[in-house]
Structures are given as structure tokens and as C-alpha cells.
C-alpha positions as CSV (number, residue, x, y, z in Angstrom):
1,M,0.0,0.0,0.0
2,G,3.0,2.3,0.3
3,V,3.8,5.0,2.8
4,L,0.5,6.6,3.9
5,A,1.7,9.9,5.1
6,R,4.5,12.4,4.8
7,R,5.8,14.6,7.6
8,P,3.1,17.3,7.4
9,S,0.3,14.7,8.0
10,I,2.3,13.0,10.7
11,A,2.8,16.3,12.6
12,V,-0.9,17.2,12.4
13,A,-2.0,13.7,13.3
14,A,0.3,13.7,16.3
15,A,-1.0,17.0,17.5
16,S,-4.6,15.9,17.1
17,G,-3.9,12.7,19.1
18,L,-2.1,14.5,21.8
19,L,-5.1,16.9,22.3
20,L,-7.5,14.1,22.4
21,L,-5.4,12.2,24.9
22,L,-5.1,15.3,27.2
23,V,-8.9,15.7,27.4
24,S,-9.9,12.1,27.4
25,G,-10.3,11.9,31.2
26,R,-12.3,15.1,31.6
27,Y,-16.0,15.3,32.5
28,G,-17.1,11.6,32.6
29,Y,-18.5,8.6,30.7
30,H,-21.0,9.2,27.9
31,R,-24.3,7.4,28.5
32,D,-23.5,5.1,25.5
33,E,-20.1,4.2,27.0
34,L,-21.8,3.2,30.2
35,Y,-24.1,1.1,28.1
36,F,-21.2,-0.5,26.1
37,L,-19.5,-1.4,29.4
38,E,-22.5,-3.3,30.5
39,A,-23.1,-4.8,27.1
40,G,-19.5,-6.0,27.2
41,R,-20.4,-8.0,30.3
42,H,-23.2,-9.7,28.2
43,L,-21.2,-10.6,25.1
44,A,-23.3,-11.7,22.2
45,W,-23.2,-11.7,18.4
46,G,-25.6,-8.9,18.4
47,Y,-27.8,-6.5,20.4
48,P,-31.1,-4.9,19.4
49,D,-29.4,-1.6,18.6
50,Q,-25.9,-2.5,17.6
51,P,-23.4,-5.1,16.4
52,P,-20.9,-6.7,18.8
53,I,-17.5,-5.1,18.2
54,V,-17.8,-2.0,20.3
55,P,-19.2,-3.7,23.5
56,A,-16.4,-6.3,23.0
57,L,-13.9,-3.4,22.7
58,A,-15.3,-1.8,25.8
59,R,-14.9,-5.0,27.7
60,L,-11.3,-5.4,26.5
61,M,-10.3,-1.9,27.5
62,S,-12.0,-2.2,30.8
63,W,-10.1,-5.4,31.5
64,L,-6.8,-3.7,30.6
65,A,-7.5,-0.8,33.0
66,P,-10.8,-0.9,35.0
67,S,-12.5,2.4,35.5
68,S,-10.0,4.3,33.3
69,L,-11.7,6.8,30.9
70,P,-8.4,7.5,29.0
71,V,-7.9,3.8,28.3
72,L,-11.5,3.2,27.3
73,R,-11.2,6.1,24.8
74,L,-7.7,5.2,23.6
75,P,-9.1,3.3,20.5
76,S,-11.1,6.4,19.6
77,M,-8.0,8.6,19.7
78,L,-6.1,6.2,17.5
79,V,-9.0,6.2,15.0
80,A,-8.8,10.0,14.8
81,V,-5.0,9.9,14.2
82,A,-5.5,7.2,11.5
83,V,-8.2,9.2,9.8
84,V,-6.0,12.4,9.7
85,L,-3.2,10.4,8.2
86,L,-5.5,8.8,5.6
87,A,-6.8,12.3,4.7
88,G,-3.3,13.4,4.0
89,A,-2.6,10.2,2.0
90,M,-5.8,10.7,-0.1
91,A,-4.8,14.3,-0.8
92,R,-1.4,13.2,-2.0
93,R,-3.1,10.5,-4.2
94,L,-5.3,13.3,-5.7
95,G,-2.3,15.3,-6.6
96,A,-1.7,17.5,-3.6
97,R,1.7,19.0,-2.8
98,A,3.0,19.2,0.7
99,S,1.0,22.3,1.4
100,G,-2.2,20.7,0.2
101,E,-1.6,17.6,2.1
102,A,-0.9,19.5,5.3
103,F,-4.1,21.6,4.7
104,A,-6.2,18.4,4.2
105,A,-4.8,16.8,7.4
106,A,-5.4,20.0,9.4
107,A,-8.9,20.5,8.0
108,T,-9.8,16.9,8.9
109,A,-8.3,17.2,12.4
110,T,-10.4,20.3,13.1
111,S,-13.6,19.0,11.7
112,G,-16.3,18.6,14.4
113,F,-17.0,15.1,13.3
114,V,-13.4,13.9,13.8
115,L,-12.9,15.7,17.1
116,A,-16.2,14.4,18.6
117,M,-15.7,10.8,17.3
118,G,-12.1,10.8,18.3
119,H,-13.1,11.6,21.9
120,L,-15.8,9.1,22.7
121,L,-15.9,5.4,22.3
122,S,-18.9,4.8,20.0
123,T,-20.1,2.7,17.0
124,A,-19.7,5.9,15.0
125,T,-16.0,6.1,15.7
126,V,-15.4,2.7,14.2
127,D,-17.7,3.6,11.3
128,L,-15.6,6.7,10.6
129,L,-12.5,4.7,10.3
130,G,-14.1,2.0,8.1
131,W,-15.6,4.6,5.7
132,T,-12.3,6.5,5.5
133,L,-10.3,3.3,4.8
134,L,-12.8,2.2,2.2
135,T,-12.8,5.5,0.4
136,Y,-9.0,5.5,0.4
137,L,-9.1,2.0,-1.2
138,F,-11.7,3.1,-3.7
139,V,-9.7,6.1,-4.8
140,R,-6.7,3.8,-5.5
141,L,-8.8,1.2,-7.2
142,L,-10.5,3.8,-9.4
143,Q,-7.2,5.4,-10.3
144,G,-5.9,2.0,-11.4
145,D,-3.1,2.1,-8.8
146,L,-4.2,-1.2,-7.4
147,A,-5.2,-4.2,-9.4
148,G,-6.1,-7.9,-9.0
149,P,-8.2,-9.6,-6.3
150,R,-6.1,-8.7,-3.2
151,P,-7.3,-5.0,-2.8
152,W,-10.9,-6.0,-3.4
153,L,-10.7,-8.7,-0.8
154,L,-9.2,-6.2,1.6
155,A,-12.0,-3.8,0.9
156,G,-14.5,-6.6,1.6
157,L,-12.8,-7.4,4.8
158,V,-12.8,-3.7,5.9
159,A,-16.5,-3.4,5.1
160,G,-17.3,-6.6,6.9
161,V,-15.4,-5.7,10.1
162,T,-17.0,-2.2,10.0
163,L,-20.4,-3.8,9.6
164,M,-19.8,-5.8,12.8
165,A,-19.5,-2.4,14.6
166,N,-22.0,-0.2,12.7
167,V,-24.5,-1.1,10.0
168,L,-24.2,2.3,8.3
169,V,-21.3,1.0,6.2
170,A,-24.0,-0.8,4.2
171,F,-25.2,2.7,3.0
172,L,-21.7,3.6,1.8
173,L,-21.6,0.4,-0.3
174,V,-25.1,1.2,-1.7
175,G,-24.0,4.7,-2.4
176,V,-20.9,3.7,-4.2
177,L,-22.9,1.2,-6.3
178,A,-25.3,4.0,-7.2
179,G,-22.4,6.3,-8.0
180,L,-20.9,3.7,-10.4
181,L,-24.3,3.1,-12.1
182,I,-25.0,6.9,-12.5
183,S,-21.6,8.3,-13.2
184,G,-19.4,5.3,-14.1
185,P,-17.1,3.7,-14.7
186,R,-19.7,1.0,-15.1
187,A,-17.2,-1.4,-16.6
188,L,-15.9,-1.8,-13.0
189,L,-19.1,-3.7,-12.2
190,R,-18.5,-6.2,-15.0
191,S,-15.5,-7.5,-13.1
192,R,-16.3,-10.2,-10.6
193,W,-14.1,-8.8,-7.9
194,P,-16.4,-6.0,-6.6
195,W,-19.1,-8.7,-6.1
196,V,-16.6,-11.0,-4.5
197,A,-15.7,-8.2,-2.1
198,A,-19.4,-7.7,-1.3
199,G,-19.7,-11.4,-0.6
200,V,-16.7,-11.2,1.8
201,A,-18.3,-8.3,3.6
202,L,-21.5,-10.2,4.0
203,L,-19.6,-13.3,5.2
204,V,-17.7,-11.4,7.9
205,G,-20.9,-9.6,9.0
206,L,-23.0,-12.8,8.8
207,P,-23.0,-13.6,12.6
208,Y,-24.7,-10.2,13.3
209,L,-27.1,-10.5,10.4
210,L,-28.2,-13.9,11.6
211,W,-28.6,-12.6,15.2
212,Q,-30.8,-9.8,13.9
213,A,-32.9,-12.2,11.7
214,G,-33.3,-14.6,14.6
215,N,-34.6,-11.7,16.8
216,G,-37.0,-10.1,14.4
217,W,-34.7,-7.4,13.1
218,P,-34.9,-5.0,16.1
219,Q,-32.3,-2.7,14.5
220,L,-35.0,-1.7,12.0
221,R,-37.3,-0.6,14.8
222,V,-34.5,1.3,16.4
223,A,-33.8,3.1,13.1
224,G,-37.5,3.9,12.8
225,D,-37.6,5.4,16.2
226,I,-34.5,7.6,15.4
227,A,-36.1,8.7,12.1
228,A,-39.2,9.7,14.1
229,G,-37.2,11.9,16.5
230,G,-36.9,9.4,19.4
231,S,-33.2,9.8,19.9
232,G,-31.8,12.7,21.9
233,S,-29.6,13.6,18.9
234,S,-32.2,13.1,16.2
235,V,-32.8,16.1,13.9
236,S,-35.7,17.3,11.8
237,R,-35.3,17.1,8.0
238,P,-35.2,20.9,7.6
239,L,-32.3,21.0,10.0
240,F,-30.3,18.2,8.4
241,L,-28.3,20.3,6.0
242,P,-27.6,23.3,8.3
243,L,-26.4,20.9,11.0
244,L,-24.3,19.0,8.6
245,L,-22.5,22.3,7.8
246,V,-22.1,23.1,11.5
247,Q,-21.0,19.7,12.6
248,A,-18.5,19.2,9.7
249,G,-17.1,22.7,10.5
250,P,-18.7,25.8,8.8
251,W,-15.4,27.4,7.9
252,L,-14.4,24.1,6.1
253,A,-17.4,24.1,3.8
254,P,-15.5,25.8,0.9
255,V,-12.9,23.0,1.2
256,W,-15.2,20.1,1.0
257,I,-17.5,21.7,-1.6
258,A,-14.3,22.2,-3.7
259,G,-13.7,18.5,-3.1
260,V,-17.0,17.5,-4.5
261,V,-16.3,19.7,-7.6
262,R,-12.8,18.2,-7.9
263,L,-14.1,14.7,-7.8
264,R,-17.0,15.5,-10.3
265,R,-14.4,16.7,-12.8
266,D,-12.4,13.5,-12.8
267,P,-14.1,10.8,-14.9
268,R,-12.4,8.1,-12.9
269,L,-13.5,9.5,-9.5
270,R,-16.9,11.1,-10.4
271,C,-18.8,8.2,-8.9
272,L,-17.5,9.2,-5.4
273,A,-19.0,12.7,-5.7
274,T,-22.2,11.1,-6.8
275,T,-22.0,8.7,-3.8
276,F,-21.9,11.7,-1.5
277,L,-24.9,13.4,-3.2
278,V,-26.9,10.2,-3.2
279,L,-26.3,9.6,0.5
280,V,-27.3,13.2,1.4
281,V,-30.6,12.7,-0.4
282,L,-31.0,9.2,1.1
283,F,-30.4,10.2,4.7
284,L,-32.7,13.2,4.3
285,V,-35.5,11.0,3.1
286,L,-35.0,8.3,5.7
287,G,-34.6,10.8,8.6
288,G,-30.9,10.1,9.3
289,K,-28.5,12.2,11.4
290,P,-25.9,14.5,9.8
291,Y,-23.0,12.5,11.4
292,Y,-24.0,9.5,9.3
293,L,-22.0,11.2,6.5
294,A,-19.0,11.8,8.6
295,G,-16.9,9.1,7.0
296,L,-17.0,10.8,3.6
297,F,-15.5,14.1,4.8
298,P,-11.9,13.1,5.0
299,L,-12.1,12.2,1.3
300,L,-13.9,15.5,0.4
301,L,-11.5,17.6,2.4
302,A,-8.6,15.8,0.8
303,A,-10.0,16.4,-2.7
304,G,-10.6,20.0,-2.0
305,A,-7.4,21.0,-0.2
306,Q,-5.0,21.6,-3.1
307,P,-7.6,23.4,-5.3
308,V,-8.3,25.8,-2.4
309,V,-4.6,26.3,-1.8
310,D,-4.1,27.0,-5.5
311,R,-7.0,29.5,-5.9
312,V,-6.9,31.7,-2.9
313,W,-4.4,34.0,-1.1
314,R,-1.7,32.1,0.7
315,W,-3.0,33.0,4.1
316,V,-6.6,31.8,3.5
317,P,-6.1,28.0,4.2
318,T,-4.4,28.8,7.5
319,A,-7.2,31.3,8.4
320,L,-9.8,28.6,7.6
321,V,-8.2,26.2,10.0
322,V,-7.7,28.8,12.7
323,L,-11.3,29.9,12.4
324,S,-12.3,26.2,12.8
325,L,-10.4,25.8,16.1
326,P,-13.4,26.9,18.3
327,A,-14.9,23.5,17.3
328,V,-12.6,22.2,20.0
329,L,-14.6,24.0,22.7
330,I,-17.8,22.5,21.4
331,A,-16.8,19.0,20.5
332,L,-14.4,18.3,23.5
333,P,-14.6,18.8,27.3
334,V,-12.2,21.7,27.4
335,L,-14.4,24.3,29.3
336,P,-15.0,23.9,33.0
337,E,-18.2,22.0,33.7
338,R,-19.9,25.0,35.1
339,A,-19.3,27.0,31.9
340,A,-20.3,24.1,29.5
341,G,-23.9,25.2,29.0
342,P,-23.5,27.0,25.7
343,A,-21.4,24.1,24.3
344,I,-24.1,21.6,25.5
345,A,-26.7,23.7,23.6
346,I,-24.9,23.0,20.4
347,N,-23.4,19.5,21.1
348,Y,-26.0,17.4,22.9
349,D,-23.5,14.6,23.5
350,L,-21.2,16.8,25.6
351,G,-24.0,17.1,28.2
352,E,-24.3,13.3,28.2
353,T,-20.9,13.0,29.8
354,I,-21.7,15.2,32.9
355,G,-23.1,14.4,36.3
356,W,-23.4,10.6,36.4
357,P,-21.7,10.1,39.8
358,R,-23.9,12.9,41.2
359,F,-26.9,11.1,39.7
360,A,-26.0,7.8,41.3
361,A,-25.5,9.4,44.7
362,Q,-28.9,11.1,44.5
363,V,-30.5,7.7,43.6
364,A,-28.7,6.1,46.5
365,A,-30.0,8.7,48.9
366,A,-33.5,8.0,47.9
367,Y,-33.0,4.2,47.8
368,D,-31.7,4.2,51.4
369,E,-35.1,5.4,52.6
370,L,-37.0,2.6,51.0
371,P,-37.8,-0.9,52.3
372,A,-35.2,-3.7,52.0
373,G,-35.5,-5.7,48.8
374,T,-36.6,-2.8,46.7
375,A,-35.4,-3.1,43.0
376,I,-34.3,-0.3,40.7
377,V,-35.8,0.2,37.3
378,T,-34.7,3.0,34.9
379,G,-36.2,4.5,31.8
380,S,-33.0,4.5,29.8
381,Y,-29.9,2.4,29.3
382,G,-27.7,5.4,30.2
383,E,-29.3,5.7,33.7
384,A,-29.0,1.9,34.2
385,G,-25.4,1.9,33.0
386,A,-24.5,4.7,35.4
387,L,-26.0,3.0,38.4
388,D,-24.3,-0.3,37.5
389,R,-21.0,1.7,37.2
390,Y,-21.2,3.9,40.3
391,G,-23.9,2.2,42.4
392,P,-22.2,-0.8,44.0
393,P,-19.9,1.3,46.3
394,L,-23.1,3.2,47.3
395,G,-24.9,0.0,48.2
396,L,-27.2,-0.1,45.2
397,P,-28.2,-3.3,43.5
398,S,-27.9,-3.9,39.8
399,A,-30.3,-1.8,37.8
400,Y,-33.0,-3.1,35.5
401,S,-34.2,-1.3,32.4
402,G,-36.5,-2.1,29.5
403,H,-34.4,0.0,27.1
404,N,-32.8,-1.8,24.2
405,A,-30.5,-4.7,25.3
406,Y,-31.1,-4.0,29.0
407,A,-34.5,-5.4,28.5
408,E,-33.0,-8.8,27.7
409,W,-30.8,-8.9,30.7
410,G,-33.6,-9.5,33.2
411,H,-36.4,-7.9,35.2
412,P,-37.1,-7.5,38.9
413,P,-38.2,-10.7,40.7
414,G,-41.8,-11.5,41.5
415,R,-43.8,-8.5,42.6
416,S,-41.0,-6.8,44.4
417,P,-41.4,-3.0,44.9
418,A,-39.1,-0.8,42.8
419,L,-37.5,2.6,42.8
420,M,-38.4,3.9,39.3
421,V,-35.9,6.4,37.8
422,G,-37.1,8.4,34.8
423,V,-39.8,5.9,33.8
424,D,-42.8,7.3,31.8
425,P,-45.5,8.5,34.3
426,G,-48.3,7.1,32.2
427,L,-46.7,3.6,32.2
428,L,-46.3,3.8,36.0
429,R,-49.9,4.8,36.6
430,D,-51.0,1.7,34.5
431,S,-48.5,-0.7,36.2
432,C,-48.3,0.2,39.9
433,A,-50.9,-0.6,42.6
434,E,-49.2,1.9,44.8
435,L,-47.1,4.9,43.5
436,R,-45.5,7.9,45.1
437,T,-42.8,10.4,44.3
438,V,-39.7,10.1,46.5
439,G,-37.3,12.5,44.8
440,R,-36.1,14.4,41.9
441,L,-32.6,14.5,40.3
442,T,-30.7,17.8,39.8
443,S,-27.7,18.3,37.5
444,P,-24.4,19.9,38.4
445,H,-24.5,23.7,38.1
446,D,-28.1,23.3,37.0
447,L,-26.9,22.4,33.5
448,D,-29.6,21.6,30.9
449,I,-28.9,17.9,30.5
450,E,-31.4,15.1,30.1
451,E,-31.4,13.8,33.7
452,N,-31.9,17.2,35.2
453,G,-35.4,17.1,36.9
454,T,-35.8,13.3,36.5
455,V,-38.5,12.1,38.9
456,L,-37.8,9.2,41.3
457,S,-40.9,7.2,42.2
458,W,-41.6,4.2,44.5
459,C,-43.8,1.6,42.8
460,V,-45.6,-1.5,44.1
461,P,-46.4,-3.4,40.9
462,A,-50.0,-4.4,40.3
463,R,-48.9,-7.7,38.8
464,S,-45.7,-9.7,38.5
465,W,-42.8,-8.1,36.8
466,R,-42.7,-10.9,34.3
467,S,-46.2,-10.0,33.1
468,L,-45.5,-6.3,33.1
469,W,-42.0,-6.3,31.5
470,P,-43.2,-6.3,27.8
471,S,-44.8,-2.9,28.4
472,F,-41.6,-1.6,29.9
473,T,-39.6,-2.7,26.9
474,Q,-38.6,0.0,24.4
475,L,-36.3,0.2,21.4
476,G,-34.7,3.4,20.2
């Protein structure tokens, strides 16, 4: 494959990795990371809302260094470094000189997508690396730099492994297929190797696909809930494009737009520009999130870097990167917690990393006033994960939740009373023979985060938990 990066890309990638490492222990776990840690204790070939790789990775990092946030997030930092290096390598493949390569690497490193995904352990992080690796391979294949079965088999392996972390890579493959059919070169599809690569991807991802099929394809119901706005980070269709510009980095828009134009003008690579446009339309129609497209931005920034350098005053590329640096304050936990409110208003996920120890302590204070044998049931996997992480030293039992995979990990025994944390009030009125409020959660510094104001209730179930549990189960 050759050397992937020259000195400019290496320097930018190293600086990016150092920044991510320095802030990796600030604030706290994201709700999804808490969920991944618990899912890693229930290893399976699949879960209702995700494939198995990230929970397995969370388990591995937790085994290496229990309770260490920097270690848990180390893979994400390494992904960000690799993505920056690949952006520089793609810029070079597309004809960039050292200045264009450095600009491509710096633009990628300061993109909100890469900063945020390089900070948190998530399925999107692995997806970002998979898409970037695949687009790098596609560029080289389309340019004729690689030939024979080996690069296609490698592409299939990368796609399959990525599928075992995040199903969105299937959209990239569909988008590339559409791009080839619309913009060519269609002759590529007459070779058997792209189809062999697709078969390899399916074979590697088969365990997860079989798990989903055997469980009634719950991932589709999760996707439907996200499209309907059920996720905290869901966006309405009118906001999709504006948020795409903001999250990618508004000052970087001239660069990646130039990248789309650059790819469109190259007959060999035109299909990749078409892939991006097709996926924008597809995610708009399906109600996707802007970050679903994050994996294409290293390619677009790489393609646009040298054209921008060549067509503007010498200081403009540097100015665009400098103007993009405030994204660090929004994507990463740089500000003191008490001052994080404005950043949380823009970046929902930042608020999801604040206040979990305080939350567990408040639940424990309420729990200590309740009868012995009381169970704990939460309305979301994040709350359950936080209690499973921080609760044992406070004397709390393992939490139950009907949210996503937690629903499969058990329910309270018999008709035991339960402390209900953030459970839908209407559901409680229908399910409890006796119900009373016993507390309310508050956030640090009164920050506007999801758990602020969450009601704690004591419930004596009207029937056995086994019969009630299906009504507590939710996907999304």
C-alpha cells in the first residue's frame, strides 16, 4: 500500500492525538459508553441496537484498565489519528503537494466530526475509520493504482469488520454502487471482484445479520424510532443540511465543496462525488442524522485541499483552520463543567458526559429510605449503566431497564417494589398498585442535561414483573 503519510500529515495527526489524549479523562463517561461497558459483560453476536464489536472493545479496554476513561477512549484517539493520516494520504493520491496535504490533514483534524468521534468510544467512531479506509481503497482502485483480487478482498474485509461495529457502512456500499451506475465507470461492475468483495463483507458480518434475523430485526425498529425523532440527537429534516454544515465545520465548507467539484471533474472518481450526493438525499429522506455522512468528509477535504490552496491567497487556508479551532470548545470537554452550558446547547453529546456520579449518589440517597428488597428500574440504558458503574460502592443493587439490550438482561423478581428512575409516568400509573414520588434529580451547576429534573418514584407493581415487563420494553 505504500507509505500513507508524509511529515506534514504525521505532525498534524500527532498534535490531534495529543489533544484528544489530554482531554480524554475530563467530565465523565458518555451514556453510550456506560451502556457499552454493561453490554460487554453480556457478550453476544448482536444486540437490538448495535453489532458486537464496540461492546467487546469496551470489555477489553475495561479489562486492561478498569475504571479508566483515557484507556477506554484510547481506541477512539487512535482512530482519529489514523483518519487524519488517511486524509493526507488521499490528498497526495489526488495530486496535492506538501502544502495541500498539510491543509487536508489540518482541516480533517479540526472537523467537528473527527474531534467528537475521536473523543468518545462509539459505534460511529469505528464507522468513521471504516468509511475512510474504504474511500482510500476506492480512490486507489478507481485510479488504477491497485489491481487484482487482493485490494478488493481487503475492501470486503474492511467493510465486513465495520459492519460488525455499525450497520451504516452498508449505506456507503449502496451509495458507491449507485455512484458507479449513475456516473461510471460502469465497466468496473462487470468484473467479478467487486461482487466477491461484497460477498466477503456479508460473510464477515453474517453472525450479526443472523442474530438480527433470529430476533425479528430489532435494528430496523431502532432506526424507525430515530427517524421519528426518538433519539436525543435526532434532527428534523429541515435542520439536516444546516447541522451538517455546522458539525462538519462551517469554515471548512469551501474546502469540502471544492472537493465535491474536484471529484466531479475527474471521470475516474466522479462516482465518489455522486456517492456523497446520493447519500445526502437518502439520509434526508430516511430521517438520518448528519453525522452518518462523517466518513466521507476526510475524502472530500482531501480532494478540495489543493484546489483551495491554488485558488486563494496564501493565508486563507491557514485562516480557515484557525477559524475552525473553536470547534474544540464545542466537541471536546475543554471548558470547566460550570461553563459548559453554551457548548451543550450545540453539542448534545457533551452534556451526556456530565453528572453521572452525582446522579448515582442522589438515587442512592432515595434508595436508602425505601424498604429492603426494593429493586431499581430505569427508563434508559444510560441511567441503568450509570447505576451499574457507580452504584455498588453506594450499596445499590444492579439496575433493570426495558431500554434496548437491557430489556433482555432481566427484570425485577416476583412483585418486588421498585425505585423507578425516569420511567414514563403514564406507564407507571398503569402498572403500579401503589405509586408515590420520592425525589427528583438535579444536575451539576443546574446544566440543561437530560437527567436534570428526572423524577424518582416508588412503585408496588400491580402484577408480577414478568407479566409487566413487555410494556416496559422499548427500542430506540
